C-alpha positions as CSV (number, residue, x, y, z in Angstrom):
1,M,140.8,169.0,79.8
2,S,144.8,169.7,80.7
3,W,147.5,167.5,79.6
4,Y,151.2,168.3,81.3
5,I,154.7,166.2,81.0
6,R,155.3,164.6,84.4
7,P,158.6,163.1,84.3
8,V,158.9,159.6,85.9
9,G,162.7,158.4,86.5
10,Q,164.5,159.0,83.0
11,V,161.0,158.8,81.5
12,A,159.0,161.6,80.4
13,K,155.4,160.3,80.8
14,L,152.4,162.4,79.6
15,V,149.5,162.8,82.4
16,D,146.0,164.0,82.2
17,V,145.9,166.6,85.6
18,P,142.6,165.8,86.9
19,R,143.4,162.2,87.5
20,L,146.7,163.4,89.5
21,G,144.8,163.6,93.0
22,R,146.0,165.7,95.7
23,G,149.5,167.7,95.1
24,A,149.0,168.1,91.1
25,A,149.6,171.1,89.3
26,R,145.7,172.4,88.5
27,H,145.6,174.7,85.7
28,G,143.0,177.0,85.5
29,S,141.4,176.3,88.8
30,S,141.1,179.2,91.6
31,N,141.8,176.0,94.1
32,L,145.4,175.8,93.4
33,P,147.4,174.2,96.5
34,L,149.8,175.4,98.7
35,P,152.8,175.3,99.0
36,T,154.2,172.1,100.3
37,M,156.1,174.5,103.1
38,Q,153.4,176.7,103.8
39,R,150.9,173.4,103.9
40,S,152.9,171.0,106.4
41,F,153.5,175.1,108.9
42,L,149.5,175.0,108.3
43,H,148.7,171.4,109.4
44,R,151.1,171.2,112.5
45,F,148.8,175.1,113.5
46,F,146.2,173.2,112.8
47,E,146.9,170.3,115.3
48,V,148.5,171.9,117.6
49,A,145.5,174.6,118.7
50,V,142.8,170.9,117.8
51,I,145.0,170.0,121.0
52,L,145.4,172.9,122.8
53,K,141.2,173.0,122.1
54,G,141.1,169.3,123.6
55,L,143.1,170.1,126.9
56,H,140.7,173.7,127.1
57,A,137.7,170.7,127.1
58,I,139.7,169.0,129.7
59,A,140.0,172.0,132.2
60,E,135.9,172.5,131.5
61,L,135.2,169.3,132.8
62,I,137.2,169.7,135.6
63,G,136.0,172.6,136.2
64,A,132.1,171.7,135.7
65,V,132.8,168.9,138.3
66,I,134.2,170.9,140.2
67,I,131.7,173.9,140.8
68,F,128.8,170.8,140.4
69,F,129.5,169.7,143.9
70,T,131.1,172.2,145.7
71,S,128.8,174.7,147.5
72,G,129.1,178.7,146.8
73,A,130.5,179.3,150.6
74,T,133.3,176.7,149.0
75,L,133.8,178.1,145.8
76,S,134.5,181.8,147.2
77,A,136.6,179.9,150.2
78,L,138.8,178.5,147.0
79,A,138.9,181.6,145.0
80,I,140.0,183.9,147.9
81,S,142.8,181.4,148.8
82,V,143.6,181.2,145.1
83,V,144.0,184.9,144.9
84,S,144.9,186.3,148.1
85,K,148.8,186.1,147.2
86,E,147.8,188.5,144.3
87,L,145.9,190.9,146.0
88,V,148.2,191.1,148.4
89,E,150.9,192.3,145.8
90,D,148.6,194.2,143.9
91,P,145.1,195.0,145.6
92,N,144.1,196.4,141.8
93,D,144.6,193.4,140.5
94,V,141.8,192.6,137.6
95,L,141.8,190.0,137.4
96,A,141.7,188.8,140.4
97,N,139.1,191.2,141.4
98,V,137.0,190.4,138.2
99,L,137.4,186.4,140.0
100,L,135.7,187.2,143.6
101,S,133.5,189.7,142.5
102,N,132.0,186.8,140.6
103,V,132.2,184.1,142.5
104,S,130.6,186.4,145.1
105,H,127.6,186.4,143.2
106,V,126.9,183.0,143.0
107,T,123.5,181.0,143.1
108,Q,122.5,177.8,143.2
109,A,120.9,178.2,139.8
110,G,124.4,180.5,138.4
111,K,126.1,177.3,139.5
112,E,124.2,174.4,138.3
113,F,123.9,176.3,135.0
114,A,127.7,176.9,134.2
115,A,128.2,173.6,135.6
116,L,125.7,171.9,133.1
117,Y,127.6,174.6,130.7
118,L,131.0,173.8,131.0
119,F,130.1,170.2,130.9
120,I,127.6,170.4,127.4
121,S,130.6,172.3,126.4
122,A,133.6,170.4,127.0
123,L,131.7,167.1,126.1
124,I,131.2,168.5,122.7
125,N,134.9,169.7,122.4
126,L,136.4,166.6,123.9
127,I,134.2,165.0,120.2
128,L,135.0,167.4,118.1
129,A,139.0,167.6,118.8
130,S,139.2,163.5,118.9
131,G,137.1,163.3,115.6
132,L,139.5,165.9,114.8
133,L,142.7,164.5,115.1
134,M,141.6,161.4,113.4
135,H,140.6,163.6,110.0
136,K,137.3,161.9,110.2
137,K,136.1,163.7,107.4
138,I,133.0,164.4,108.6
139,M,133.7,166.1,111.5
140,F,135.0,169.0,110.0
141,P,131.8,171.2,108.4
142,I,130.3,169.6,111.8
143,A,132.8,171.3,113.5
144,S,132.7,174.2,112.0
145,V,129.2,174.5,112.4
146,L,129.4,173.8,116.5
147,L,132.2,176.1,116.9
148,A,130.5,179.0,114.9
149,L,127.5,178.8,117.4
150,F,129.5,178.6,120.7
151,A,131.4,182.1,119.3
152,L,127.8,183.6,119.0
153,F,126.6,182.0,121.9
154,Q,129.5,183.2,123.7
155,L,129.0,186.9,122.2
156,Y,125.7,186.8,123.7
157,L,127.2,186.0,127.2
158,Y,129.2,188.3,126.6
159,T,126.7,191.3,126.0
160,Q,125.0,190.5,129.3
161,T,128.5,189.1,131.3
162,H,130.8,192.4,129.1
163,S,133.9,189.2,130.4
164,L,136.7,189.7,127.9
165,W,137.3,185.9,128.4
166,L,134.3,185.7,126.3
167,I,135.7,187.7,123.1
168,A,138.7,186.2,123.2
169,L,137.2,182.4,123.9
170,S,135.3,183.2,120.4
171,A,137.8,184.7,118.9
172,Y,140.1,181.2,119.2
173,D,137.1,179.7,118.1
174,C,136.6,181.6,115.4
175,A,140.3,180.9,114.2
176,I,139.7,176.8,115.0
177,I,136.8,176.9,112.5
178,V,139.8,178.5,109.8
179,L,142.2,176.0,110.2
180,V,139.6,173.6,110.0
181,Y,138.2,174.7,106.3
182,L,142.2,174.6,105.7
183,E,142.7,171.3,107.1
184,Y,139.8,170.3,105.5
185,R,140.9,171.9,102.0
186,R,144.0,170.1,102.1
187,R,143.1,166.7,102.9
188,W,140.1,167.0,100.5
189,P,140.8,169.1,98.0
190,T,138.5,167.9,95.3
191,V,135.4,168.0,97.4
192,I,135.9,171.9,98.0
193,S,136.6,172.5,94.0
194,T,133.6,171.4,93.5
195,I,131.3,173.2,95.6
196,T,133.4,176.2,95.2
């Protein structure tokens, strides 16, 4: 049991370190609390990343609805209208050409799969983002596991499609997993220290 003297006003008080809780010095522990400035930066970064994940989920939901309720020809026409100006300026634009080639080869089954995948992904990500922003303790480990599964599935899809967007999304999900762990450790430090 470690003891140290903590000043309280003008009176010094002998305090038992394990009873201090969050922010207390932990002697002999490998899970030292982060400095306040670094902790607040990581907390803000965590919140921004989770909000962006929620906004991404809303965009996925809108995309799923659009894909599900439009025909393949309408999707092709929409893609052409979106990228036509860019292709006039630069006919070799990689993003515009990839979008057009992917939309032109969409089958009905592929369209339904894309809509279903986007809908499920959006629903799960919205639930995770709202739970993490409300600081629900159970959502932190669930979010880590589900985001890891999303990242693995996106890497599998990359082997099939070779789309660099899937690599970027997987890296983003992995970064959020790290931020979720750090935020969990910041909010409930005794839980992590008893596990490790």
